[in-house]
C-alpha positions as CSV (number, residue, x, y, z in Angstrom):
1,M,2.3,2.3,-39.2
2,T,4.4,5.1,-40.8
3,R,7.9,3.9,-41.5
4,N,9.4,7.4,-41.0
5,G,8.4,7.6,-37.5
6,H,9.2,10.5,-35.3
7,G,12.2,9.8,-33.3
8,R,15.6,11.5,-33.2
9,T,17.9,10.2,-35.9
10,G,21.3,11.9,-35.4
11,A,23.5,13.0,-38.2
12,L,23.8,11.3,-41.5
13,F,26.8,9.5,-42.8
14,A,28.1,12.4,-44.7
15,S,28.5,14.8,-41.8
16,L,32.1,15.8,-41.4
17,C,31.4,15.9,-37.6
18,A,31.7,12.3,-36.6
19,A,33.3,10.8,-33.6
20,L,32.7,7.2,-32.5
21,T,32.5,5.0,-29.4
22,A,34.6,1.9,-29.2
23,A,31.9,-0.4,-30.4
24,T,29.7,1.8,-32.6
25,A,30.0,4.6,-35.1
26,V,28.0,7.6,-33.7
27,A,28.0,11.0,-35.2
28,V,28.9,14.1,-33.3
29,S,25.8,16.2,-33.1
30,G,25.3,19.8,-33.5
31,C,28.0,20.4,-36.0
32,A,25.7,22.4,-38.3
33,S,24.6,25.8,-37.1
34,P,21.4,25.8,-35.1
35,A,19.7,27.4,-38.1
36,D,21.0,24.7,-40.5
37,P,21.4,27.1,-43.3
38,E,20.2,26.1,-46.8
39,P,23.1,25.6,-49.3
40,A,23.0,26.7,-52.9
41,R,20.2,25.1,-54.9
42,Y,21.4,22.0,-57.0
43,T,23.5,23.1,-59.9
44,G,24.8,19.7,-61.0
45,E,27.4,18.9,-58.3
46,P,25.7,16.3,-55.9
47,R,25.7,17.3,-52.3
48,D,24.0,16.0,-49.1
49,L,20.7,17.2,-48.1
50,T,20.2,19.6,-45.2
51,Y,18.1,18.4,-42.2
52,A,15.2,20.7,-43.5
53,E,15.4,19.0,-46.9
54,Q,15.4,15.6,-45.3
55,V,12.1,16.5,-43.7
56,T,10.6,17.6,-47.0
57,V,11.6,14.4,-48.8
58,E,10.2,12.3,-45.9
59,R,6.9,14.3,-46.1
60,G,6.8,13.8,-49.8
61,E,7.0,10.0,-49.2
62,E,4.1,10.1,-46.8
63,I,2.1,12.1,-49.4
64,L,2.7,9.5,-52.1
65,V,1.9,6.6,-49.7
66,E,-1.3,8.1,-48.8
67,K,-2.3,8.5,-52.5
68,C,-1.2,5.0,-53.3
69,M,-3.2,3.5,-50.3
70,K,-6.3,5.3,-51.3
71,E,-6.0,3.9,-54.9
72,K,-5.8,0.6,-53.2
73,G,-9.1,1.2,-51.2
74,F,-7.5,1.9,-47.8
75,P,-7.4,5.1,-45.8
76,Y,-4.0,6.5,-44.8
77,W,-3.1,9.4,-42.8
78,T,0.2,11.2,-43.5
79,G,2.2,10.9,-40.2
80,P,4.6,13.2,-38.7
81,V,8.3,12.9,-39.7
82,A,11.4,13.6,-37.5
83,S,11.8,17.2,-37.3
84,V,15.0,19.3,-37.8
85,A,15.6,19.4,-34.0
86,D,14.9,15.6,-33.8
87,R,17.8,14.9,-36.2
88,Q,20.3,16.7,-33.9
89,G,21.6,15.8,-30.5
90,N,21.8,12.1,-30.9
91,G,25.5,11.6,-31.5
92,Y,28.8,10.8,-29.6
93,V,29.0,14.3,-28.1
94,L,26.9,17.4,-28.1
95,T,28.6,20.4,-29.7
96,D,25.7,22.7,-30.3
97,V,25.3,24.7,-27.1
98,A,22.1,26.4,-28.3
99,W,20.4,23.1,-29.1
100,A,21.7,21.7,-25.6
101,K,20.1,24.8,-23.8
102,E,16.8,24.2,-25.6
103,Y,16.5,20.3,-25.5
104,G,19.2,19.1,-23.1
105,Y,19.5,15.3,-24.2
106,G,16.2,15.4,-26.1
107,R,13.9,14.3,-23.4
108,E,10.9,16.2,-24.6
109,L,11.6,15.2,-28.2
110,D,11.7,11.6,-27.2
111,E,8.3,12.1,-25.3
112,R,6.8,13.7,-28.2
113,A,7.9,10.8,-30.6
114,E,6.3,8.4,-28.3
115,R,3.1,10.3,-28.2
116,A,3.1,10.4,-31.9
117,R,3.6,6.6,-32.0
118,R,0.7,6.1,-29.5
119,E,-1.6,8.4,-31.5
120,D,-0.8,7.1,-35.0
121,R,-4.2,6.9,-36.8
122,N,-2.8,4.3,-39.0
123,I,-1.9,1.9,-36.2
124,A,-5.3,2.5,-34.8
125,Y,-7.2,1.8,-38.0
126,A,-5.1,-1.4,-38.6
127,G,-6.1,-2.4,-35.2
128,T,-9.8,-2.5,-36.1
129,L,-9.3,-4.8,-39.1
130,A,-10.3,-8.5,-39.2
131,E,-7.3,-10.7,-39.8
132,R,-8.0,-11.3,-43.6
133,D,-8.4,-7.4,-44.1
134,L,-5.3,-6.7,-42.1
135,V,-3.2,-9.0,-44.3
136,R,-4.5,-7.1,-47.3
137,Y,-3.7,-3.7,-45.7
138,N,-0.2,-4.8,-44.7
139,T,0.5,-6.1,-48.3
140,A,-0.8,-3.0,-49.8
141,L,1.3,-0.8,-47.6
142,D,4.4,-2.7,-47.3
143,G,4.4,-5.4,-50.1
144,T,5.4,-9.0,-49.9
145,P,8.5,-10.7,-50.6
146,S,6.8,-13.4,-52.7
147,N,6.3,-10.7,-55.3
148,G,10.0,-10.0,-55.6
149,V,12.7,-8.2,-53.5
150,V,15.7,-5.9,-54.1
151,T,18.9,-7.3,-52.4
152,V,22.0,-5.4,-51.6
153,D,25.3,-7.1,-50.4
154,L,26.8,-4.7,-48.0
155,P,30.5,-3.6,-48.2
156,L,31.4,-5.2,-44.8
157,G,29.4,-8.3,-45.2
158,G,25.7,-9.1,-44.8
159,T,22.7,-8.8,-47.2
160,V,19.7,-6.6,-46.8
161,W,16.5,-6.6,-48.9
162,T,13.2,-4.7,-49.4
163,P,10.0,-5.8,-51.3
164,R,9.6,-4.4,-54.8
165,D,5.8,-3.9,-54.4
166,G,3.6,-2.1,-51.9
167,C,2.8,1.5,-51.5
168,R,6.0,2.3,-49.8
169,A,8.0,0.9,-52.7
170,T,5.8,2.8,-55.0
171,A,6.4,6.0,-53.2
172,M,10.2,5.4,-53.4
173,K,10.1,4.7,-57.1
174,E,8.1,7.9,-57.7
175,L,10.5,10.0,-55.5
176,Y,13.9,8.5,-56.5
177,G,13.2,7.3,-60.0
178,D,14.7,3.8,-59.7
179,L,13.9,1.6,-56.6
180,P,16.7,-0.9,-57.0
181,A,19.3,1.6,-57.8
182,W,18.2,3.8,-54.8
183,F,18.0,1.0,-52.3
184,R,21.4,-0.2,-53.3
185,A,22.9,3.3,-53.1
186,K,21.3,4.0,-49.7
187,K,22.1,0.8,-47.9
188,T,25.7,0.9,-49.3
189,V,26.4,4.5,-48.3
190,Q,24.7,4.1,-44.7
191,S,27.1,1.3,-44.0
192,L,30.3,2.9,-45.0
193,T,31.0,4.6,-41.5
194,A,32.2,1.3,-40.2
195,L,35.2,1.3,-42.8
196,Y,36.9,4.1,-41.0
197,A,35.2,4.1,-37.4
198,P,37.8,1.8,-35.7
199,E,40.7,3.9,-36.9
200,I,39.2,7.2,-35.3
201,V,38.6,5.4,-31.9
202,A,42.1,4.1,-31.9
203,D,43.8,7.3,-32.9
204,A,45.9,8.7,-30.0
205,R,44.8,12.3,-30.8
206,F,41.2,11.4,-30.3
207,K,41.9,9.7,-27.2
208,R,43.8,12.6,-25.8
209,A,41.0,15.0,-26.9
210,V,38.5,12.8,-24.9
211,E,40.7,13.0,-21.8
212,D,41.0,16.9,-22.2
213,W,37.1,16.9,-22.5
214,A,36.8,14.8,-19.3
215,A,39.2,17.2,-17.5
216,C,37.0,20.2,-18.5
217,M,33.9,18.4,-17.4
218,R,35.3,17.7,-14.0
219,E,36.1,21.4,-13.6
220,A,32.6,22.2,-14.3
221,G,31.4,19.7,-11.6
222,H,30.5,16.8,-13.9
223,P,33.0,13.9,-13.3
224,Y,32.5,11.8,-16.4
225,D,35.3,10.2,-18.3
226,T,33.5,10.1,-21.8
227,P,30.2,11.3,-23.3
228,L,29.2,7.7,-23.6
229,E,29.4,7.5,-19.8
230,I,26.8,10.2,-19.5
231,R,24.4,8.5,-21.8
232,E,24.7,5.1,-20.1
233,K,24.1,6.9,-16.6
234,R,21.4,9.4,-17.9
235,S,18.5,7.4,-16.3
236,A,20.2,7.0,-13.0
237,I,21.3,10.7,-12.9
238,T,17.7,11.8,-13.0
239,E,16.1,9.0,-11.1
240,G,13.3,10.2,-8.7
241,M,13.4,13.6,-10.0
242,S,10.2,15.5,-11.0
243,P,10.0,16.0,-14.8
244,A,11.0,19.8,-14.4
245,A,13.9,18.9,-12.2
246,A,15.1,16.0,-14.4
247,R,14.9,18.4,-17.5
248,A,16.8,21.1,-15.8
249,T,19.5,18.7,-14.7
250,E,20.0,17.3,-18.2
251,V,20.0,20.8,-19.7
252,R,23.0,21.9,-17.3
253,L,24.8,18.6,-18.2
254,A,24.2,18.9,-21.8
255,V,25.4,22.6,-22.0
256,A,28.5,21.6,-20.1
257,E,29.2,18.8,-22.5
258,A,28.8,20.9,-25.5
259,T,30.9,23.7,-24.1
260,C,33.6,21.4,-23.2
261,A,33.5,19.7,-26.7
262,N,34.1,23.1,-28.3
263,G,36.4,24.5,-25.6
264,T,38.8,21.4,-26.1
265,A,40.0,19.8,-29.1
266,L,37.4,16.9,-29.1
267,A,34.9,18.2,-31.7
268,R,37.7,19.6,-33.9
269,T,39.8,16.5,-33.8
270,A,36.8,14.3,-34.6
271,R,35.9,16.4,-37.7
272,S,39.6,16.4,-38.7
273,L,40.2,12.7,-38.4
274,E,36.9,11.8,-40.1
275,H,37.5,14.2,-43.0
276,R,40.8,12.6,-43.6
277,L,39.8,9.0,-43.3
278,R,36.7,9.4,-45.3
279,S,38.8,10.7,-48.2
280,E,41.0,7.7,-47.9
281,R,38.8,4.9,-47.0
282,L,35.7,5.7,-49.1
283,R,37.5,6.3,-52.4
284,P,36.2,3.0,-54.0
285,Y,32.7,4.1,-53.2
286,R,32.7,7.5,-54.8
287,D,30.2,6.5,-57.5
288,D,27.8,5.0,-54.9
289,I,28.0,8.3,-52.8
290,A,27.5,10.5,-55.9
291,A,24.5,8.3,-56.9
292,F,23.0,8.5,-53.3
293,R,23.2,12.3,-53.5
294,R,21.9,12.7,-56.9
295,M,18.9,10.6,-56.2
296,N,18.3,12.6,-52.9
297,L,18.2,15.8,-54.8
298,T,15.9,14.4,-57.4
299,A,13.6,13.2,-54.7
300,L,13.7,16.7,-53.0
301,A,12.6,18.5,-56.2
302,R,9.7,15.9,-56.7
303,A,8.8,16.3,-52.9
304,E,8.7,20.1,-53.3
305,A,6.5,19.8,-56.3
306,L,4.0,17.8,-54.1
307,G,3.9,20.6,-51.6
308,A,6.0,18.7,-49.0
309,G,8.1,21.7,-48.2
310,T,5.4,24.1,-47.3
311,A,4.9,23.1,-43.7
312,S,7.4,24.3,-41.1
313,P,10.2,21.7,-40.4
């Protein structure tokens, strides 16, 4: 099974467009322009990857996994990775009206991801193997803890680990240069949103912005108090509808959500609060963030050299 999968992932930690629910940090989607313009090439100052560049890096990983598995005597088919569109639209509130018009709440993207999972040739191949061969296949692909692991203690508590061996680990080492350093930087950085999330949720300005958004939605004929309420009721809203009617309903609602997010202070307030709080709360982790960005840019260059950036995102 391909680890990258094909589902929508939402914005990364570094986006300055995050708003949060009361329980979970969830990025505001659609903050980049629909075209997701490429920034200047790496000149020494570490930066975050664009969505398109993330696609290239993950394709590079798949290419290296395929190479490694073949060297170990197993077939492997590079699977699809989440597209640029898949990486948008999965946050606290939609802000990209163009994306909302095209995808609504991503119903067709989710269906495409599910088809990709069902049609994964690697899963089908693994299903044909006898138990002994399946163990060898899984060990070759994902490694085994008995051969050593990389562990990371997270800033807010808890520990995560990954095997040091297996083709996935080999691919990461080839892309990023140092598997333990990469895994530590990645897991540390990805956990940092929780350091400032509760303050955004509790801020009176954020609460007022959500109330203004809700008033805008009511005026548009959609009586929902929060974007989260829409996501909780999404299935009920379209229950019993044909696929075409369900899609049309979701598109209308998503466009209204994004329009109200931009027409009120909600998107702007979320961006402002996160920008300030990230600067304050993440100062102790500047080195981790810089290392994460540098290694991502290293992986991008290596993935491009493998030809991973030649397909459309």
